[in-house]
C-alpha positions as CSV (number, residue, x, y, z in Angstrom):
1,M,0.0,0.0,0.0
2,S,1.2,3.5,-0.9
3,N,1.7,6.0,1.6
4,L,1.6,9.0,-0.7
5,A,0.3,11.8,0.9
6,I,-2.6,13.8,-1.5
7,K,-2.6,17.6,-1.2
8,Q,-5.9,18.9,-0.1
9,A,-6.6,21.4,-2.5
10,T,-7.5,25.2,-1.6
11,Y,-9.0,28.3,-3.1
12,Q,-5.8,29.6,-4.0
13,D,-5.4,26.6,-6.5
14,I,-8.4,27.9,-8.1
15,V,-6.9,31.3,-8.1
16,D,-3.7,30.1,-9.5
17,L,-5.1,28.4,-12.5
18,P,-4.6,30.1,-15.9
19,A,-7.4,32.5,-17.3
20,N,-8.7,29.7,-19.7
21,R,-9.4,27.4,-17.1
22,A,-12.2,26.9,-14.7
23,G,-11.4,25.2,-11.7
24,E,-13.7,23.8,-8.8
25,I,-12.8,21.9,-5.4
26,I,-14.9,18.6,-5.3
27,N,-14.0,16.1,-2.3
28,D,-10.8,18.2,-1.6
29,Q,-9.3,17.5,-5.1
30,I,-9.1,20.5,-7.7
31,E,-11.0,19.7,-10.9
32,A,-9.9,22.1,-13.6
33,H,-11.3,22.3,-17.1
34,P,-11.5,24.7,-19.8
35,R,-13.8,27.4,-20.3
36,P,-17.0,26.7,-22.3
37,A,-16.4,26.9,-25.9
38,P,-18.5,29.8,-27.8
39,I,-21.6,27.6,-28.7
40,P,-22.0,26.2,-25.1
41,A,-21.4,29.7,-23.6
42,V,-23.9,31.0,-25.8
43,A,-26.6,28.4,-25.4
44,S,-26.1,29.0,-21.4
45,S,-26.9,32.7,-22.3
46,F,-29.8,32.0,-23.9
47,I,-31.0,30.0,-21.1
48,G,-30.1,32.6,-18.6
49,R,-31.8,35.1,-20.3
50,A,-35.0,33.1,-20.8
51,L,-35.3,32.5,-17.0
52,L,-34.3,35.9,-15.9
53,S,-37.8,37.9,-16.9
54,P,-40.3,35.3,-15.1
55,L,-38.0,34.1,-12.2
56,Q,-35.9,37.2,-11.4
57,K,-37.7,40.3,-12.6
58,G,-41.4,39.2,-12.3
59,R,-42.7,39.0,-15.8
60,D,-45.1,36.2,-16.6
61,G,-43.5,34.6,-13.3
62,P,-43.2,34.5,-9.6
63,G,-40.0,37.3,-9.8
64,R,-38.6,35.6,-6.4
65,C,-35.2,34.5,-7.4
66,W,-31.7,35.4,-8.6
67,I,-30.4,34.0,-11.7
68,I,-26.3,34.0,-12.1
69,G,-24.0,32.7,-14.5
70,E,-21.1,30.7,-13.2
71,P,-21.2,31.6,-9.8
72,E,-18.8,30.4,-6.9
73,C,-20.7,28.5,-4.6
74,P,-18.8,27.2,-1.6
75,L,-20.9,24.3,-0.2
76,G,-18.7,23.1,2.9
77,P,-14.9,22.3,2.0
78,D,-16.2,22.0,-1.8
79,V,-16.2,25.1,-4.3
80,L,-18.6,24.5,-7.3
81,I,-19.1,26.7,-10.3
82,P,-22.2,25.6,-12.2
83,D,-22.9,27.3,-15.5
84,L,-26.1,29.0,-14.0
85,A,-27.4,28.6,-10.6
86,G,-30.8,30.4,-8.9
87,W,-31.4,31.5,-5.5
88,S,-34.6,32.6,-3.8
89,K,-34.6,36.2,-3.0
């Protein structure tokens, strides 16, 4: 059995990534991946825009949420960065 110590990822590991990489901390490990390509980024923008009016602004919808693109979500020791996220106001 190996006694190799695995370094626990920190927020500084995310900060130190190159600008063209996005990073998340999942189960104490850094997960780095390229930023979305143009077509998926545009698709995410369209979905966000479609949700914005009814969910955030209250046009033909409840208007009780915040819709945010690529927020950093600290969840305990993990830091997740979803394409889109929504929170109740």
